[in-house]
N, C-alpha and C positions, 0 to 999 in steps of 0.2 A: 477350820480345814489344816488340820495340822501339814498333813502330805502335802508338799509344793505344789503352786500352778506355776508353769513355765513359760515365759513370756517373750515371744521372738517377735525381731524385728530384723531388719535388712541392715542398720548401724543404729547403734546402740552406747551411747547416751548421745545426743547431736543436739545443737545450739539451735538447729531450725524445727525437732520438733521435741521440745519440752512438754507438750502436752501429755502425751505416754511416760515421760518421766513424773509428769505430775498425777498420772493416774494410778503410776505405779507405788508412789506414796500412800496416794489415797488409799489404797486397797490394802497396804500395809498397816496403816494405821485403822484399818477396819479389822483387823485380824485372818487376814489373809497374808500367807507364807507364798511371799512373789520370789520368783528365781529368775533372774533376767537373765537373757539371751541373745548371742546379736550376730547375724551372720558374719560378720568384716568387724573391725574396731574402726573406730571414727578417728578421722585426722584430729592432731593434736589443738586447732585453732576451734573444734568443736568444743571443749574442755576450758569452756571457759569460768568458770567457779568451781566449788569445793565440790557444791550438788553432785555436779558431773563427774568431775573427778574420783568419788567416793562411789557413784554408782559405778564408773568404767572398770573398779577395783574388783568388784565386785560380780562382772559376767561373766559369763562363757563364751567365748568366740570360738563360733562352729569353724571357720574357716582357718586360723588358726593351727588347731588341733588337727585340720583335714591336712595340713601339709607335712605332715610327720609320715612319711609312710608308714611306719613299722604302728602305728595311732591306725591311722586309717585302716590296713589290712585286717589289723587284729578285730577291730568294731565290726566290718562283715564278714571275715569266718566265725565272729562270736555269735551273730544272729544266723548265721545258715543254720551251725548247729543247734543254735538255742532254740529257736521259731524259724524252721526253714518254708513252711507253707507261708508267714505270711512277709518272709523275706519275698520270694519270688511273685507272689502275689503284687509286691510295690516294684520288683521289676518289669511285670505285665503294665500298671500303673504308670510309671513313667515312659515308658513308651508310650501309652494312648494318649499323654500329657504330651507329646510333643508333637510342634504345629507342622514339623514334615520340614525336608531338607538336610544337611549335614550340619548347616550352624546352632540348627537349634536340638538336633542330634547331641552332639557335644553337647552343647549348657546343662540339657535334659543329665547327661550322664555325669554331669559336675555336680545339680542337684540333689542327684541320686548319692553320690557319694560324698555327701556332706549330709543326708539326712540318715545314715545309717550312725555317722561321727553323735548326730542330736540325739536318736535315739538310745543311743548307748549312755548319751548324758541324762537323760530323761530316766533313766532305767537305774543308771546307780544315785540318782537322787531322790528315785520313789514320789517321782510326781505324778500325780493323776488326775491334772490335765492341762494340755496346750494348747496358749491363747498367743495368734499372731496379728500382729498390724504393719499398714500394707501389706497389703494381699498378693502382691506379685512374684518376685523371684521368690522371698523369703517367704510366699505361700506356697509354693511347690517346695519348696524343703521341708515347711510345715508340713503338709500334709502326708510327703511320702514319710517323713517321720512316726507320723501316727498309727500310717496301715505298719509301718517296720515292728515298734513297738508296741501296737494295740491301745495306746494308751488317744483317749477320744482328744479331737482339737477341736476350734473353735476361730473365729478369726474377725479384726474388725474393718470393713469396708470403708474405706475414707472416699478415694476418688481427689481429683477428675482423669487421672493417669491410665490408672485400670480402664478404663469406659471408651478409651482410646481404642483401644485394644484386647477385648472381652475375652476373642477367642483363641488371641495368640495363650492368655495367661489361664484360658481354662475357668472362667469364672462358674460358669455352667456347671462342672463337676464340679469346683470347690464348695459352692452351694449345698449340691448334693452330697456330700460325702462327711460336711463340716455338722458336728452338732448342733451353731445357732450360728448366724451370721448379726454379731454386731454393726448396726450402721448408724453413722452416725448423723443422719440428716433425713428427711422426706424426700427431699432430692438421689442420694444414693438408696433409700430401699424403694423408688421408684427405678432407677437402674439394674439395680440386682432384680426385680422382676419379672424386667423387659428382656436377662439376660441367663434364666434361668425356669425351670420348670415349675408350673402353678403346684405342683404336690408339695415343695420346698418357699413354699410363699412363708409359713406360720414358722419358718427358723429365722426369719428376720422381726430385729427387733431393733428400735430405737433407742442407744443410749449416746448421748451428746460425748463429743470434748468438753471440756468445760475450765474454769477457770475459779480461783479462790481472790472471792472482790475486795478482800481485807488486803489484800498485797500492792492493789492498783488506789487507796482510796487518795482522793485527790488533794493537793496541798494548796492551799487559798494563793491566787497568785494577782496580780495584774495580768487583761485581757492586750495579749502579745499577739504578733502573726511569726507564731512557729509552727513549722508541717513537719508530722513524721512520718515517715515509712518505716515501717519493719518485714524484712521480708528477705529469702535467696534472691541475690544478685543472679537472676536468669532469664531467659526469653517468656518464661509464662506469666511474671512481674508484671509488666506492660513499664519500665521502668522508664525508655524511651519515652511513651504516650506521657507522660509525667512530668518529664523534663518541657516537651513540647507546650504545654499545658502553662506550666513554670515562666516560661520565656511570657507566655502573655501576661502573667499573672503579676511580672516587676514592672509593667507600666502600669499597672492600677494602683499596685502596692511595694513602691520601690526597695522596704525596708524587711518582704517576706526572708525568710529564712527555712531551708528544709534540709530536716536530716536523716541520712539513711540509712539503718540498722539492718546490719548483715553482710553476707560476702557470697562469696559465687563465681562460676565459670567466665559470667561478663562484667565483673566488674573495673577491667584493665579497660575493656573497649568501653564502659560507661566513663569511669573516670576522663578519659582522651575526649568523648564523644559531649561530655558536661563541661570541657576547657575550649571545645571549636567553638560551643554555643556560645559562651562566654557568661557561663553560670559560674563561676570557680568559687568566688566570691560572696553566692548565695545561697551555698550547699556545701555537707558536710557528709564524708564515706566515715563512719563510725567503725566500721567491719561488726564482726563477732560481739555481743553482749551477752552477759549473766543475765538470769532473769531479775535481778534485783538493780541491774543496772539498765533494764528493760521499763521495767516499774516506774526507777527515779526519771529516765524519760519519758516516760508517758504524761505524769504528773508535771512535765515542765512543758509541755506542748500546746497548742492551741487547738490543732485539728491533726484528725489522723485520716491520714491519705494511704489506700490500697487500689492501683486501678488494674489489675490482675485480667486477663483474656481467659482464664476458667481458676476454676477453687471448688472446693468443698464448701465446709461452713467455717470459714479462717477463726483458726485461736487468737491470731493476733486482733481479727476484728471485735472479739469480746473481750480479751484486754484492755484494747482502748477505752470502749465504753464501760468498764467497769472502772475504770480510771475516769468518768463523767465528761469525756471527753466527743463533741461529734464528731461524727467518722463520713467520709468522701471511699466509698466504692462503688465497683461497676458491680451489674445487674446481672450477673453470669453462677451459674452452680445452686448451691443453697441459700448464696448472702441472703437472699432476703426473707429467709425463714430465721435470722437475724435482726436486720437491720428494715426497719421499716423506714421507705423513702419519706421525707418529712418531717421526722420524729424523732427518731434518734438519730437524723442521716441522711446523708443524699445519694442518691442510688444513678449511676451513668449509664452508657452504650457502654462498653468495650471499645479501645481501640480509638473513641473520639476525645483528642484532646482539647477542641474546641468548647463541648459540655462538662471537661473536667475542669477549663479553666475558669468557664462559668458558673460553677459550683462553687471550685475556690474562690473567686472573687466573692462570692455570694456569701457565705460565713464568716472570710474577714474584713468584710463591711458591717457584721453584723452580731458584738459579742455577744449579746444578751440571745437571742435565738441559739446560738452556740451552748451558752450555759443549759438552757432549757432541753435543749435536745442531749447536752449530756446526761443532765437526771432520767428522762426518760429513758435513756441505754443503759443505763446501770442498772433502774429498777430491773429492766427486761432480763439484762445477765444474771441478777440476783435472784431470779425465779426462776429461770427455765436451764440457763446453763452453770452451775455452782458445782464445782468439780468432789464436795463429798457427797453430795447428793446424788448424783451422778453415776460414783462409783456404788454405791448400794447398791444401785439398780445391775450395775454388773455384777458386784459381789456375789448377789443370789444368783444368777444366770449361770455366773462361773459351778459357784455351788452344788445346785439343781443338773447339772451337764457333767460334773467331773467323775469319773469312776469309782467305784467304793472302795 
């Protein structure tokens, strides 16, 4: 594929979405010409390594371009004269996509303004296909840009956030108009089936997000009691539940230590909560880390824990399992497609700090069980979630659906 495939998401590259960056790298290694596009520029805090900095430098930022009045007007006038039918069909499509009300209408106008800019960029780089990750606001822009430019589009469906408001984000319309929908799990595919017409179910293809197991090769170390959490410090991740569980765990295992890698809107609140609970000496807020730093932290940990209230299939669990760590996670979304309870880790009910504490105590007291679970988990990831193998599936799908 000499002509490029454009990859669009809301913010790229982000420290919390390294799976997209990994997928882009794998596709390029397979010979796919990928040009990355993003709606917004990421905060500097997300550029935590050389890889992120390099990707940021070569990415087209739609909103930055749209903020130039001359460039915005020129893009829209250009499409009105070049392809008036497609342009005005896109106007109608944007109107149909609105969920109603003034606020929704304003946002839809913004998406349409950005779409003309993106469509112009796609035309300039001679893109043969547009693929979108995270199909909420960026998905709206992608669908409109595809209509304006005449370039086919597809998208990767993650969840769980879009499944909370599928009608607002017109998931049905996106599925109907896309050439294909890449679902990261059976759970995501089932949700897509629930919110789309049966005539479009043939488009729903499962391609997992993946990891490179070699990056997370475990380093022999004496068993300890080091817990690791990696994720955004936001409400959906359930970190306060983890703090409650840690309080109980420390009564039986006072030498337990917890490291939290990540940042987010609730960091200050969580730091204050930890201090108020007397947990300051037992945990470390490490902030955002590069992929290499996360791999090092995984190799140094003894148990990985993810107490989320909602998830798709968390890539960070794949990374932990690839590092031969036993994992403790909540039984939500597609987590059960990755973690087998009692074999590669333990699954607990979301929001249940007592069950979480019991699971942590069980594994902290059993180093041999932890080691056995780590081996099972690493085997599962290598067999079903290896990044290059999944990228090959996606490369074939993109080649089949791209414009000639």
